[in-house]
C-alpha positions in Angstrom: 0.0 0.0 0.0 1.3 3.4 -0.9 1.8 6.1 1.8 3.2 9.6 2.0 6.5 9.9 3.9 8.0 13.2 5.1 11.6 13.6 3.9 14.3 14.3 6.5 15.2 17.4 4.6 13.8 19.1 1.5 14.9 17.5 -1.8 17.0 19.8 -3.9 16.6 17.5 -6.9 12.8 17.5 -6.6 12.8 21.3 -6.1 14.0 21.6 -9.8 12.3 18.5 -11.2 8.8 19.3 -9.8 8.2 22.2 -12.2 8.9 19.9 -15.1 6.4 17.4 -13.6 3.9 20.3 -13.3 4.3 21.1 -16.9 3.7 17.5 -18.0 0.6 17.2 -15.7 -0.7 20.5 -17.1 -0.5 19.2 -20.6 -2.2 16.0 -19.7 -5.0 17.8 -17.7 -5.3 20.4 -20.5 -6.1 17.6 -23.0 -8.8 16.3 -20.7 -10.3 19.7 -20.0 -10.3 20.9 -23.6 -11.7 17.5 -24.8 -14.5 17.8 -22.2 -15.2 21.3 -23.6 -15.8 19.8 -27.0 -12.4 20.6 -28.7 -9.7 18.4 -30.0 -7.8 18.2 -26.7 -4.5 16.8 -28.1 -4.4 19.3 -30.9 -5.2 22.1 -28.5 -2.4 21.4 -26.1 0.0 20.8 -29.1 -0.9 24.2 -30.5 -0.6 26.0 -27.2 2.6 24.4 -25.8 4.5 22.6 -28.6 3.9 24.4 -31.8 5.6 27.7 -30.7 8.8 25.7 -30.0 8.6 23.5 -33.1 8.2 26.4 -35.6 11.4 28.6 -35.8 9.4 31.6 -37.1 7.6 31.7 -33.8 10.8 32.0 -31.7 11.0 35.8 -32.1 7.4 36.1 -30.8 8.3 34.0 -27.8 11.3 36.2 -27.1 9.2 39.4 -27.4 6.6 38.1 -24.9 9.1 36.5 -22.6 11.1 39.8 -22.1 8.5 41.7 -20.0 7.6 38.5 -18.1 11.2 37.9 -17.1 11.8 41.5 -16.1 8.7 41.7 -13.9 9.2 38.2 -12.4 12.8 39.1 -11.4 11.6 41.9 -9.2 8.7 39.9 -7.8 11.0 36.9 -7.0 13.5 39.1 -5.0 10.5 40.5 -3.0 9.1 37.0 -2.4 12.5 35.9 -1.1 12.0 38.5 1.6 8.3 37.6 2.3 7.2 40.8 0.5 4.3 39.9 -1.6 3.8 42.4 -4.4 0.7 41.2 -6.3 0.2 44.5 -8.1 3.0 44.4 -10.6 0.4 44.8 -13.4 -0.4 48.3 -12.0 3.3 49.2 -11.8 3.7 47.9 -15.4 0.9 50.2 -16.5 2.1 53.3 -14.6 5.7 52.8 -15.9 4.3 52.8 -19.5 2.2 55.9 -18.6 5.2 57.8 -17.2 7.3 56.9 -20.2 4.6 57.8 -22.6 4.3 61.2 -20.9 7.9 61.9 -21.8 7.3 60.7 -25.4 4.4 63.1 -25.8 6.4 66.0 -24.3 9.3 65.3 -26.8 7.1 64.4 -29.8 8.5 67.3 -31.9 12.1 66.6 -30.8 14.8 64.3 -32.0 17.9 62.8 -30.4 19.4 59.6 -29.0 18.6 60.7 -25.4 14.8 60.5 -25.8 14.4 56.8 -25.4 16.7 56.6 -22.3 14.7 59.5 -20.8 11.5 57.5 -21.4 13.0 54.4 -19.8 14.1 56.4 -16.8 10.5 57.8 -16.5 9.2 54.3 -16.8 11.4 53.1 -13.9 10.4 56.0 -11.8 6.7 55.6 -12.6 6.8 51.9 -11.5 8.7 52.8 -8.4 6.3 55.6 -7.4 3.3 53.2 -7.7 5.1 50.5 -5.7 6.1 53.1 -3.0 2.5 53.4 -1.9 2.1 49.8 -0.6 5.7 50.0 0.7 4.8 53.0 2.8 1.6 51.5 4.0 3.3 48.2 4.9 6.2 49.8 6.8 4.4 52.6 8.5 0.9 51.2 9.1 1.4 47.4 8.8 -1.1 47.3 6.0 -0.9 44.1 3.9 1.0 44.9 0.6 -0.9 42.1 -1.0 -4.2 44.0 -0.8 -2.9 47.5 -1.5 -0.7 46.6 -4.4 -3.5 44.5 -6.0 -6.1 47.3 -5.5 -3.8 49.9 -7.0 -3.8 47.9 -10.2 -7.4 48.9 -10.9 -6.6 52.5 -10.2 -3.7 52.3 -12.7 -6.0 50.9 -15.3 -8.5 53.7 -14.8 -5.8 56.3 -15.1 -4.7 54.7 -18.4 -8.3 54.8 -19.7 -8.8 58.4 -18.7 -5.6 59.5 -20.4 -6.0 57.7 -23.7 -9.7 58.7 -23.9 -9.1 62.2 -22.8 -6.1 64.5 -22.7 -3.7 62.1 -24.4 -6.0 61.1 -27.2 -4.4 61.3 -30.7 -5.9 64.3 -32.4 -5.3 62.6 -35.8 -6.5 59.2 -34.6 -10.1 59.3 -36.0 -11.4 59.6 -32.4 -10.0 56.2 -31.4 -8.9 56.0 -27.7 -5.2 55.9 -28.2 -2.1 58.1 -28.0 0.0 59.2 -30.9 2.3 56.6 -32.4 5.8 56.9 -31.1 8.5 58.3 -33.4 11.6 56.5 -34.4 13.7 58.1 -31.6 11.0 56.9 -29.1 10.8 53.3 -30.3 13.0 50.4 -29.1 15.5 49.4 -31.8 15.6 45.9 -33.2 18.7 43.8 -32.6 18.1 41.5 -35.5 17.3 43.3 -38.7 14.0 42.2 -40.3 12.8 40.5 -37.1 10.7 41.4 -34.1 13.6 40.9 -31.7 14.0 44.2 -30.0 16.5 45.6 -27.4 14.3 44.6 -24.5 15.2 40.9 -25.0 18.9 41.2 -24.3 18.2 43.7 -21.6 16.0 41.2 -19.8 18.7 38.5 -20.1 21.3 41.0 -18.7 19.0 41.9 -15.8 18.6 38.1 -15.0 22.4 37.8 -14.7 22.6 41.0 -12.6 19.8 39.7 -10.3 21.6 36.3 -9.9 24.9 38.0 -9.0 23.1 40.4 -6.5 21.3 37.6 -4.8 24.1 35.1 -4.6 27.2 37.2 -4.3 26.4 40.4 -2.4 25.5 41.4 1.1 22.2 42.9 -0.1 21.1 39.6 -1.5 22.1 37.8 1.7 20.1 40.4 3.7 17.0 39.7 1.6 17.2 36.0 2.2 17.8 36.3 5.9 14.9 38.7 6.4 12.6 36.3 4.5 13.8 33.1 6.2 14.6 34.2 9.8 13.3 37.7 10.7 14.6 37.4 14.3 18.1 36.5 13.1 17.9 39.4 10.6 17.2 41.8 13.5 20.2 40.5 15.5 22.3 40.8 12.4 21.4 44.4 11.8 19.3 43.8 8.8 16.2 46.1 8.8 12.9 44.5 7.7 11.5 47.9 6.9 14.4 48.9 4.7 14.3 45.5 2.9 10.5 46.0 2.3 11.2 49.4 0.8 14.1 48.2 -1.3 12.3 45.1 -2.7 9.0 46.8 -3.5 10.8 49.7 -5.2 13.0 47.3 -7.1 10.0 45.2 -8.3 8.2 48.4 -9.2 11.1 49.7 -11.2 11.5 46.5 -13.2 7.7 46.3 -13.8 7.7 50.0 -14.9 10.7 49.4 -17.2 8.9 46.4 -18.7 5.8 48.5 -19.3 7.8 51.2 -21.1 9.5 48.6 -23.2 6.2 47.2 -24.2 4.8 50.6 -25.1 7.9 51.6 -27.0 8.2 48.1 -28.6 5.3 45.9 -29.7 2.6 48.5 -29.1 4.3 51.7 -30.3 1.7 53.8 -28.4 -0.7 53.5 -25.4 -4.2 52.0 -26.0 -6.9 50.6 -23.7 -5.7 47.1 -24.6 -2.3 47.8 -23.1 -3.0 45.9 -19.8 -2.4 42.3 -21.0 -1.9 40.6 -17.6 1.8 40.3 -17.7 2.1 41.5 -14.1 -0.1 38.6 -12.9 1.4 36.0 -15.2 4.9 37.0 -14.0 3.9 35.5 -10.6 3.6 32.1 -12.2 6.9 32.7 -14.0 8.6 33.5 -10.7 7.4 30.3 -9.0 8.0 28.2 -12.1 11.6 29.4 -12.0 11.8 28.6 -8.3 12.5 32.3 -7.5 16.0 31.9 -9.1 16.9 34.5 -11.6 18.2 32.0 -14.2 15.2 29.7 -13.6 12.9 32.7 -14.2 14.3 32.9 -17.8 13.1 29.4 -18.4 9.8 30.1 -16.8 9.4 33.3 -18.9 10.0 31.3 -22.1 7.5 28.7 -21.1 4.7 31.2 -20.2 5.5 33.3 -23.3 5.0 30.1 -25.4 1.5 29.7 -24.0 0.6 33.3 -25.2 2.0 32.6 -28.7 0.4 29.1 -28.7 -2.9 30.5 -27.5 -3.0 32.7 -30.5 -2.2 29.7 -32.8 -4.9 27.6 -31.1 -7.5 30.3 -31.8 -7.1 29.9 -35.5 -6.3 26.2 -35.7 -8.6 24.7 -33.0 -11.0 27.6 -32.6 -10.2 27.9 -29.0 -11.5 31.1 -27.3 -8.9 33.6 -26.2 -9.6 32.7 -22.5 -8.1 29.3 -23.1 -4.6 30.8 -22.6 -5.6 32.0 -19.2 -7.1 28.6 -18.4 -3.9 26.8 -19.4 -1.8 29.2 -17.3 -4.1 28.7 -14.3 -3.7 24.9 -14.7 0.0 25.3 -14.7 0.0 27.3 -11.5 -2.3 24.8 -9.8 -0.1 21.9 -10.8 3.0 23.8 -9.7 1.6 24.3 -6.3 0.4 20.7 -6.1 3.8 19.2 -7.0 5.5 21.4 -4.4 4.5 18.7 -1.9 7.1 16.4 -3.5 9.9 18.6 -2.2 9.2 17.7 1.4 7.3 14.5 1.0 7.8 11.3 -1.0 5.6 8.3 -1.8 6.7 4.9 -0.6 5.3 1.4 0.1 3.8 1.0 3.5 5.3 -2.1 5.2 2.8 -4.6 6.6 3.1 -5.6 10.2 4.5 -9.0 10.6 
């Protein structure tokens, strides 16, 4: 008879293998769910998860969608390591794009290499400013950052809607709710001519390396880990939980804001009401799929980006609704949480009493 047995210590091997098990179980359960919904379950999962990797022309699309996911997830993962739960990265992503777009509109008649860096700086500051609100409430008033950061997301969405439908509406846009298209000096350059691969992709990879070095090789990274794992020891060691909360929330806001600006200055080329695409929420799955490790997050970002690309493919090949992508991502999160039990527990045969 099978029984669950608690491991003497968490399994390092299972810590990294369980996400792969979660992916396999997600594909299997996805087939069952989509078949029960009346679709070709095997073809649906193949289109969502396998086709983007098997067709080289889709790789650029995966990279473009993975870049913002990786950038946002890096900031979230560092906060999660310190038990700072920023659930509102979507709002910081939006406000970063809004701040950067404000600079773009102010410099619309100007030219120069400095415009895009100024927009990026504004995006970083916009994301940080939005993250500073839950940081202040958490440190000064002990208000849960989970609730405040999440609720501020909806405020950010309404700010975006107001701007693109009001003062920032393109006067030459035939009354559509959108800003002017960005100029050449306000748009991310491509790194591969003739492709969609823009500067944001190598920047995301560079940030992952920087985050790994910071977390593994610096005192700041050690402080984040200690505050998260042993708050009492952190206090005795001189590490301030309040400063760590401020630092991690501002960092995650900065990276989310930069990701938002890169999306506005890259794939979108302007701000529209369709700009909030859920990257801030999906990045939470990316962070946990990558086991909160910066280099693992790159893998997680690629996997979740493939589901976005595959979801678009499945809409045309299997006639799946757009919401199927969200369903597949939700299944992945559920399976990831379920397989976490294997890190501390294992299945064995129960010995019969003689």
